[in-house]
C-alpha positions as YAML, in Angstrom:
chain: A
units: angstrom
residues:
- id: 1
  name: SER
  ca: [0.29, -0.19, -0.36]
- id: 2
  name: ASN
  ca: [1.06, 3.46, -0.67]
- id: 3
  name: GLU
  ca: [0.96, 4.62, 2.80]
- id: 4
  name: PHE
  ca: [3.45, 1.69, 3.78]
- id: 5
  name: LYS
  ca: [6.14, 2.59, 0.78]
- id: 6
  name: HIS
  ca: [8.16, 4.15, 3.32]
- id: 7
  name: ILE
  ca: [8.95, 1.02, 5.53]
- id: 8
  name: THR
  ca: [12.16, 0.03, 4.55]
- id: 9
  name: ASN
  ca: [12.39, -2.79, 7.79]
- id: 10
  name: PRO
  ca: [11.43, -6.40, 5.74]
- id: 11
  name: ILE
  ca: [10.52, -7.69, 9.42]
- id: 12
  name: VAL
  ca: [8.22, -4.62, 10.18]
- id: 13
  name: LYS
  ca: [6.75, -4.69, 6.66]
- id: 14
  name: LYS
  ca: [5.80, -8.44, 7.00]
- id: 15
  name: VAL
  ca: [4.25, -7.29, 10.46]
- id: 16
  name: ILE
  ca: [2.03, -5.00, 9.05]
- id: 17
  name: THR
  ca: [1.20, -6.62, 6.01]
- id: 18
  name: GLU
  ca: [0.08, -9.81, 7.79]
- id: 19
  name: LEU
  ca: [-1.92, -7.93, 10.60]
- id: 20
  name: ARG
  ca: [-3.87, -6.18, 7.76]
- id: 21
  name: LYS
  ca: [-4.82, -9.78, 6.36]
- id: 22
  name: VAL
  ca: [-5.86, -10.78, 10.02]
- id: 23
  name: ILE
  ca: [-7.94, -7.95, 10.59]
- id: 24
  name: ASN
  ca: [-9.78, -7.70, 7.37]
- id: 25
  name: ALA
  ca: [-10.60, -11.43, 7.52]
- id: 26
  name: ILE
  ca: [-12.05, -10.59, 11.21]
- id: 27
  name: ILE
  ca: [-14.17, -8.22, 9.81]
- id: 28
  name: LYS
  ca: [-15.50, -9.98, 7.05]
- id: 29
  name: GLN
  ca: [-16.35, -12.87, 9.10]
- id: 30
  name: TYR
  ca: [-17.72, -11.21, 12.28]
- id: 31
  name: GLY
  ca: [-18.17, -7.27, 11.53]
- id: 32
  name: LYS
  ca: [-16.27, -4.67, 12.36]
- id: 33
  name: PRO
  ca: [-15.17, -5.09, 16.12]
- id: 34
  name: GLU
  ca: [-15.88, -2.66, 18.86]
- id: 35
  name: ARG
  ca: [-11.69, -2.19, 19.70]
- id: 36
  name: ILE
  ca: [-9.01, -4.16, 18.71]
- id: 37
  name: ILE
  ca: [-6.33, -4.86, 21.27]
- id: 38
  name: ILE
  ca: [-2.52, -5.10, 19.33]
- id: 39
  name: GLU
  ca: [-0.04, -7.74, 20.54]
- id: 40
  name: LEU
  ca: [2.94, -8.51, 18.04]
- id: 41
  name: ALA
  ca: [4.60, -11.29, 17.74]
- id: 42
  name: ARG
  ca: [7.18, -13.43, 16.01]
- id: 43
  name: ASP
  ca: [4.54, -15.56, 14.56]
- id: 44
  name: LEU
  ca: [3.69, -13.08, 11.83]
- id: 45
  name: LYS
  ca: [6.77, -13.74, 10.07]
- id: 46
  name: LYS
  ca: [5.91, -17.06, 9.48]
- id: 47
  name: GLY
  ca: [5.05, -18.58, 6.21]
- id: 48
  name: LYS
  ca: [1.17, -19.93, 5.33]
- id: 49
  name: GLY
  ca: [2.35, -23.67, 6.35]
- id: 50
  name: GLU
  ca: [3.76, -23.00, 9.74]
- id: 51
  name: ARG
  ca: [0.65, -20.40, 10.57]
- id: 52
  name: GLU
  ca: [-1.76, -22.82, 9.59]
- id: 53
  name: ASP
  ca: [0.28, -25.60, 11.81]
- id: 54
  name: ILE
  ca: [0.30, -22.56, 14.48]
- id: 55
  name: PHE
  ca: [-3.89, -22.15, 13.82]
- id: 56
  name: ASN
  ca: [-4.41, -25.95, 14.19]
- id: 57
  name: ASN
  ca: [-2.21, -26.24, 17.39]
- id: 58
  name: ASN
  ca: [-4.57, -23.52, 18.97]
- id: 59
  name: ILE
  ca: [-7.81, -25.18, 18.24]
- id: 60
  name: LYS
  ca: [-6.05, -28.63, 20.05]
- id: 61
  name: ARG
  ca: [-4.78, -26.37, 23.12]
- id: 62
  name: ASN
  ca: [-8.27, -24.45, 23.41]
- id: 63
  name: LYS
  ca: [-9.71, -27.96, 23.99]
- id: 64
  name: GLN
  ca: [-6.85, -28.64, 26.32]
- id: 65
  name: ARG
  ca: [-7.70, -25.63, 28.36]
- id: 66
  name: GLU
  ca: [-11.32, -26.27, 28.35]
- id: 67
  name: GLU
  ca: [-10.45, -30.11, 30.03]
- id: 68
  name: SER
  ca: [-7.78, -28.39, 32.41]
- id: 69
  name: ILE
  ca: [-10.42, -26.09, 33.62]
- id: 70
  name: LYS
  ca: [-12.48, -29.26, 35.02]
- id: 71
  name: SER
  ca: [-9.09, -30.63, 36.37]
- id: 72
  name: ILE
  ca: [-8.59, -27.57, 38.33]
- id: 73
  name: ILE
  ca: [-11.89, -27.33, 39.71]
- id: 74
  name: ARG
  ca: [-12.10, -30.90, 40.70]
- id: 75
  name: GLU
  ca: [-8.26, -31.55, 41.81]
- id: 76
  name: CYS
  ca: [-7.20, -28.54, 42.95]
- id: 77
  name: GLY
  ca: [-10.22, -26.54, 44.55]
- id: 78
  name: VAL
  ca: [-10.00, -23.45, 42.41]
- id: 79
  name: SER
  ca: [-13.55, -22.23, 41.75]
- id: 80
  name: ASN
  ca: [-12.95, -20.00, 39.16]
- id: 81
  name: PRO
  ca: [-9.36, -20.85, 37.51]
- id: 82
  name: SER
  ca: [-7.54, -17.71, 35.69]
- id: 83
  name: SER
  ca: [-5.92, -17.86, 32.16]
- id: 84
  name: ALA
  ca: [-2.69, -18.20, 34.16]
- id: 85
  name: ASP
  ca: [-4.22, -21.20, 36.36]
- id: 86
  name: ILE
  ca: [-4.61, -22.81, 33.09]
- id: 87
  name: ASP
  ca: [-1.50, -22.51, 31.87]
- id: 88
  name: LYS
  ca: [0.39, -23.68, 35.13]
- id: 89
  name: TRP
  ca: [-1.90, -26.42, 34.74]
- id: 90
  name: LEU
  ca: [-1.23, -27.51, 31.21]
- id: 91
  name: PHE
  ca: [2.62, -27.20, 31.94]
- id: 92
  name: PHE
  ca: [2.23, -29.40, 35.31]
- id: 93
  name: GLU
  ca: [0.44, -31.99, 32.69]
- id: 94
  name: GLU
  ca: [2.72, -31.48, 30.22]
- id: 95
  name: CYS
  ca: [6.24, -32.38, 32.41]
- id: 96
  name: ALA
  ca: [4.28, -35.35, 33.96]
- id: 97
  name: GLY
  ca: [3.67, -34.15, 37.32]
- id: 98
  name: LYS
  ca: [7.53, -33.42, 37.82]
- id: 99
  name: CYS
  ca: [10.18, -30.47, 37.77]
- id: 100
  name: PRO
  ca: [12.29, -30.80, 35.26]
- id: 101
  name: TYR
  ca: [15.13, -29.44, 37.16]
- id: 102
  name: THR
  ca: [14.97, -31.24, 40.69]
- id: 103
  name: PHE
  ca: [12.58, -34.13, 39.75]
- id: 104
  name: ASN
  ca: [10.67, -32.80, 42.72]
- id: 105
  name: ILE
  ca: [6.72, -34.38, 42.62]
- id: 106
  name: ILE
  ca: [4.23, -31.65, 41.88]
- id: 107
  name: SER
  ca: [1.18, -32.48, 44.01]
- id: 108
  name: PRO
  ca: [-1.99, -30.93, 42.42]
- id: 109
  name: SER
  ca: [-3.04, -29.90, 45.84]
- id: 110
  name: GLU
  ca: [-0.17, -27.76, 46.27]
- id: 111
  name: LEU
  ca: [0.08, -26.63, 42.44]
- id: 112
  name: PHE
  ca: [-1.80, -23.32, 43.27]
- id: 113
  name: ALA
  ca: [-1.60, -23.17, 47.15]
- id: 114
  name: GLY
  ca: [1.26, -20.75, 48.23]
- id: 115
  name: GLU
  ca: [4.00, -20.15, 46.57]
- id: 116
  name: LYS
  ca: [6.10, -23.37, 45.95]
- id: 117
  name: TRP
  ca: [5.92, -24.11, 42.45]
- id: 118
  name: GLN
  ca: [5.52, -21.04, 39.59]
- id: 119
  name: VAL
  ca: [5.71, -21.28, 35.90]
- id: 120
  name: GLU
  ca: [9.28, -20.20, 34.53]
- id: 121
  name: HIS
  ca: [10.97, -19.25, 31.12]
- id: 122
  name: ILE
  ca: [13.38, -21.76, 30.00]
- id: 123
  name: ILE
  ca: [15.35, -19.54, 27.87]
- id: 124
  name: PRO
  ca: [15.03, -15.96, 29.76]
- id: 125
  name: PHE
  ca: [12.62, -13.36, 28.93]
- id: 126
  name: SER
  ca: [15.02, -10.71, 29.03]
- id: 127
  name: ARG
  ca: [17.44, -12.37, 26.93]
- id: 128
  name: SER
  ca: [15.07, -13.53, 24.21]
- id: 129
  name: LEU
  ca: [11.52, -11.53, 24.82]
- id: 130
  name: ASP
  ca: [10.11, -15.22, 24.19]
- id: 131
  name: ASN
  ca: [6.92, -15.31, 26.22]
- id: 132
  name: SER
  ca: [5.30, -18.08, 24.27]
- id: 133
  name: PHE
  ca: [4.09, -21.39, 26.03]
- id: 134
  name: ASN
  ca: [6.95, -23.12, 24.14]
- id: 135
  name: ASN
  ca: [9.33, -21.08, 26.22]
- id: 136
  name: LYS
  ca: [7.85, -21.88, 29.66]
- id: 137
  name: THR
  ca: [7.43, -24.87, 32.30]
- id: 138
  name: VAL
  ca: [7.09, -25.27, 35.84]
- id: 139
  name: CYS
  ca: [9.44, -26.06, 38.40]
- id: 140
  name: LEU
  ca: [10.58, -25.37, 42.08]
- id: 141
  name: THR
  ca: [10.24, -21.76, 42.50]
- id: 142
  name: SER
  ca: [13.57, -21.83, 44.78]
- id: 143
  name: GLU
  ca: [15.20, -23.56, 41.71]
- id: 144
  name: ASN
  ca: [13.94, -21.07, 39.41]
- id: 145
  name: ALA
  ca: [15.76, -18.42, 41.61]
- id: 146
  name: LYS
  ca: [18.79, -20.45, 41.70]
- id: 147
  name: LYS
  ca: [18.72, -20.90, 37.89]
- id: 148
  name: GLY
  ca: [18.51, -17.06, 37.50]
- id: 149
  name: ASN
  ca: [19.12, -15.56, 34.44]
- id: 150
  name: ARG
  ca: [20.43, -18.67, 32.96]
- id: 151
  name: THR
  ca: [19.33, -21.06, 30.08]
- id: 152
  name: PRO
  ca: [19.46, -24.72, 31.51]
- id: 153
  name: PHE
  ca: [22.61, -25.76, 30.33]
- id: 154
  name: GLU
  ca: [24.43, -22.59, 31.49]
- id: 155
  name: ALA
  ca: [23.02, -23.35, 35.03]
- id: 156
  name: TYR
  ca: [23.40, -27.03, 34.61]
- id: 157
  name: GLY
  ca: [25.81, -28.10, 32.00]
- id: 158
  name: GLY
  ca: [28.52, -29.83, 33.22]
- id: 159
  name: THR
  ca: [27.23, -31.11, 36.39]
- id: 160
  name: GLU
  ca: [26.11, -34.63, 37.12]
- id: 161
  name: ILE
  ca: [22.19, -33.61, 37.33]
- id: 162
  name: TRP
  ca: [22.79, -32.46, 33.54]
- id: 163
  name: GLU
  ca: [22.32, -36.06, 31.97]
- id: 164
  name: GLN
  ca: [19.40, -36.37, 34.08]
- id: 165
  name: MET
  ca: [17.75, -33.29, 32.94]
- id: 166
  name: VAL
  ca: [18.48, -34.14, 29.28]
- id: 167
  name: SER
  ca: [16.91, -37.56, 29.61]
- id: 168
  name: ASN
  ca: [14.17, -36.49, 31.37]
- id: 169
  name: ALA
  ca: [13.35, -33.55, 29.06]
- id: 170
  name: LYS
  ca: [13.24, -36.02, 25.78]
- id: 171
  name: LYS
  ca: [11.04, -38.05, 27.60]
- id: 172
  name: ILE
  ca: [8.42, -35.50, 28.44]
- id: 173
  name: TRP
  ca: [8.78, -33.59, 25.48]
- id: 174
  name: GLY
  ca: [10.39, -35.43, 23.08]
- id: 175
  name: GLY
  ca: [7.26, -37.05, 21.77]
- id: 176
  name: LYS
  ca: [4.70, -33.83, 21.95]
- id: 177
  name: ASN
  ca: [6.82, -30.42, 21.94]
- id: 178
  name: ARG
  ca: [10.16, -30.78, 20.13]
- id: 179
  name: ARG
  ca: [10.37, -26.89, 20.41]
- id: 180
  name: LYS
  ca: [10.09, -27.13, 23.75]
- id: 181
  name: LEU
  ca: [12.93, -29.70, 23.89]
- id: 182
  name: GLU
  ca: [15.44, -27.89, 21.56]
- id: 183
  name: LEU
  ca: [15.10, -24.83, 23.82]
- id: 184
  name: PHE
  ca: [16.18, -26.86, 26.79]
- id: 185
  name: LEU
  ca: [18.81, -28.58, 25.58]
- id: 186
  name: SER
  ca: [20.44, -25.59, 23.67]
- id: 187
  name: GLU
  ca: [23.79, -25.37, 24.33]
- id: 188
  name: LYS
  ca: [24.84, -22.20, 21.98]
- id: 189
  name: THR
  ca: [23.50, -19.16, 23.21]
- id: 190
  name: ASP
  ca: [24.46, -16.89, 19.90]
- id: 191
  name: PHE
  ca: [21.19, -16.61, 18.75]
- id: 192
  name: LEU
  ca: [20.15, -14.69, 21.74]
- id: 193
  name: GLU
  ca: [23.34, -11.95, 21.36]
- id: 194
  name: GLY
  ca: [21.77, -8.87, 20.36]
- id: 195
  name: PHE
  ca: [17.94, -10.66, 19.74]
- id: 196
  name: SER
  ca: [16.41, -8.68, 22.28]
- id: 197
  name: THR
  ca: [17.30, -5.21, 21.59]
- id: 198
  name: ARG
  ca: [16.46, -5.93, 17.98]
- id: 199
  name: GLN
  ca: [12.73, -7.58, 18.46]
- id: 200
  name: LEU
  ca: [12.17, -4.52, 20.87]
- id: 201
  name: ASN
  ca: [12.91, -2.16, 18.22]
- id: 202
  name: ASP
  ca: [11.17, -3.88, 15.63]
- id: 203
  name: THR
  ca: [8.25, -4.47, 17.62]
- id: 204
  name: ARG
  ca: [8.14, -0.72, 18.63]
- id: 205
  name: TYR
  ca: [8.17, 0.35, 15.30]
- id: 206
  name: ALA
  ca: [5.45, -2.01, 14.10]
- id: 207
  name: SER
  ca: [3.24, -1.06, 16.88]
- id: 208
  name: LYS
  ca: [3.30, 2.53, 16.18]
- id: 209
  name: LEU
  ca: [2.40, 1.82, 12.41]
- id: 210
  name: ALA
  ca: [-0.35, -0.60, 13.76]
- id: 211
  name: MET
  ca: [-1.94, 1.89, 15.54]
...
């Protein structure tokens, strides 16, 4: 479009183009919305096939979330689970009720009681800006504090427990979430260097243009 001819950043241009397609499709299907809340993510840069996979996975995950609500109410006594509660339960189920760092058993009755267990970013958010489902798990709060702003390999690589972590990670994520497994096992951090700054600048620019 003429109004976007001045955009020289290919990533931002792609984001704006895909955003327009999404909004036009929503208007065509449901009519003009009362308001639009803009959340920009790297998924908008993916190809059509990848986006279709994401769409199908989202449908599957929505069904899982509906079932999770029932489980949380039944097993944890939380009468009105929040979105964060549902995410936490899904991470709990995904890691088979066991902390991926300490192997401590996670009791459903303790999952939402107190602060013993928390959701954590596998690759620290401050270094990756990745707040996606694939970059999160649930673990012992004290262990998360110990891990700090490090990747799993940076925190545990070379230690006796690391090989056990690798084996456990392959067991719980190998067959159903290869991306999460890749992040957990990643030994290199070259892809993180300068990424946060670039991503943040691109997002700021794209957000301004989108508004």
